[in-house]
C-alpha positions as CSV (number, residue, x, y, z in Angstrom):
1,M,-49.9,-41.0,-27.9
2,R,-49.1,-41.1,-24.1
3,A,-52.0,-41.1,-21.7
4,N,-52.2,-38.6,-18.9
5,A,-50.5,-39.6,-15.5
6,Q,-53.2,-40.4,-12.9
7,R,-52.5,-39.2,-9.2
8,M,-54.7,-39.4,-6.0
9,C,-55.5,-36.5,-3.6
10,V,-54.0,-37.1,-0.2
11,A,-57.4,-35.8,1.6
12,C,-60.2,-37.0,-0.3
13,R,-58.5,-39.9,-2.4
14,L,-59.8,-38.8,-5.7
15,K,-57.9,-40.2,-8.7
16,A,-57.8,-37.7,-11.8
17,D,-55.2,-36.3,-14.2
18,Q,-52.1,-34.9,-12.5
19,S,-53.0,-31.5,-13.8
20,T,-56.0,-31.2,-11.6
21,F,-53.9,-31.2,-8.4
22,F,-51.3,-29.0,-6.8
23,R,-48.0,-30.9,-6.3
24,I,-46.2,-30.7,-2.9
25,V,-42.5,-31.8,-3.0
26,S,-40.2,-32.9,-0.4
27,A,-36.6,-32.7,-2.0
28,A,-33.7,-35.0,-0.8
29,D,-31.8,-31.9,0.2
30,G,-34.4,-30.7,2.6
31,R,-36.3,-28.3,0.3
32,I,-40.1,-28.5,0.4
33,G,-42.3,-26.5,-1.9
34,I,-45.6,-26.3,-4.0
35,N,-44.4,-27.2,-7.6
36,P,-47.0,-27.7,-10.2
37,G,-44.3,-28.8,-12.8
38,R,-41.5,-31.3,-12.8
39,A,-38.7,-28.9,-11.9
40,L,-38.1,-30.1,-8.4
41,E,-37.5,-34.0,-7.9
42,G,-38.4,-35.8,-4.7
43,R,-41.2,-37.5,-2.6
44,S,-44.5,-35.8,-3.8
45,A,-48.0,-35.6,-2.4
46,Y,-50.9,-34.3,-4.5
47,I,-54.1,-32.3,-3.3
48,C,-57.2,-31.3,-5.0
49,K,-57.4,-27.4,-5.8
50,N,-60.4,-27.0,-3.3
51,I,-60.4,-25.8,0.1
52,S,-62.4,-28.7,1.5
53,C,-59.4,-30.9,0.7
54,Y,-57.1,-28.5,2.2
55,D,-59.1,-28.4,5.3
56,L,-59.3,-32.2,5.6
57,A,-55.7,-32.6,4.7
58,L,-54.8,-30.1,7.7
59,K,-57.0,-31.9,10.0
60,N,-55.7,-35.2,9.2
61,R,-52.1,-34.3,8.6
62,S,-52.3,-36.0,5.2
63,L,-49.5,-33.9,3.7
64,Q,-47.1,-34.7,6.5
65,R,-47.7,-38.5,6.5
66,S,-47.2,-38.6,2.7
67,L,-44.3,-36.6,2.7
68,R,-42.8,-38.4,5.8
69,R,-41.9,-34.9,7.3
70,P,-43.5,-31.7,9.0
71,V,-44.9,-29.3,6.6
72,P,-43.9,-25.6,7.6
73,E,-46.9,-23.4,8.5
74,E,-45.8,-20.8,6.0
75,L,-46.0,-23.6,3.1
76,M,-49.6,-24.6,4.3
77,Q,-50.5,-21.0,4.2
78,E,-49.1,-20.6,0.7
79,L,-51.1,-23.6,-0.3
80,K,-54.3,-22.1,0.9
81,E,-53.9,-18.9,-0.9
82,L,-53.0,-20.7,-4.2
83,I,-56.3,-22.8,-3.7
84,L,-58.3,-19.7,-3.0
85,K,-56.9,-17.8,-5.9
86,D,-57.6,-20.9,-8.1
87,T,-61.2,-21.1,-6.9
88,K,-61.7,-17.3,-7.7
89,R,-60.2,-17.7,-11.2
90,R,-62.6,-20.7,-11.9
91,E,-65.6,-18.7,-10.7
92,I,-64.8,-15.9,-13.0
93,V,-64.6,-18.1,-15.9
């Protein structure tokens, strides 16, 4: 049996299972996106699924440093919406 992969949040530095984070990928061909699975390969950064980590990453430019490139504003907005949607889903359950 294989152990779950451990990753670290770029904002709060929490180490946990890979499934507890959103994965932001910067591919070699220039594409960048939010990819919870392994479909897109490239340099990755992980962020917790809570708004406080998003705010901290935005303030400290953690995603840009980890990915070694600028992150488009549209992607940051999409990430925020995903986090808020996930937060609401967890509150309902």
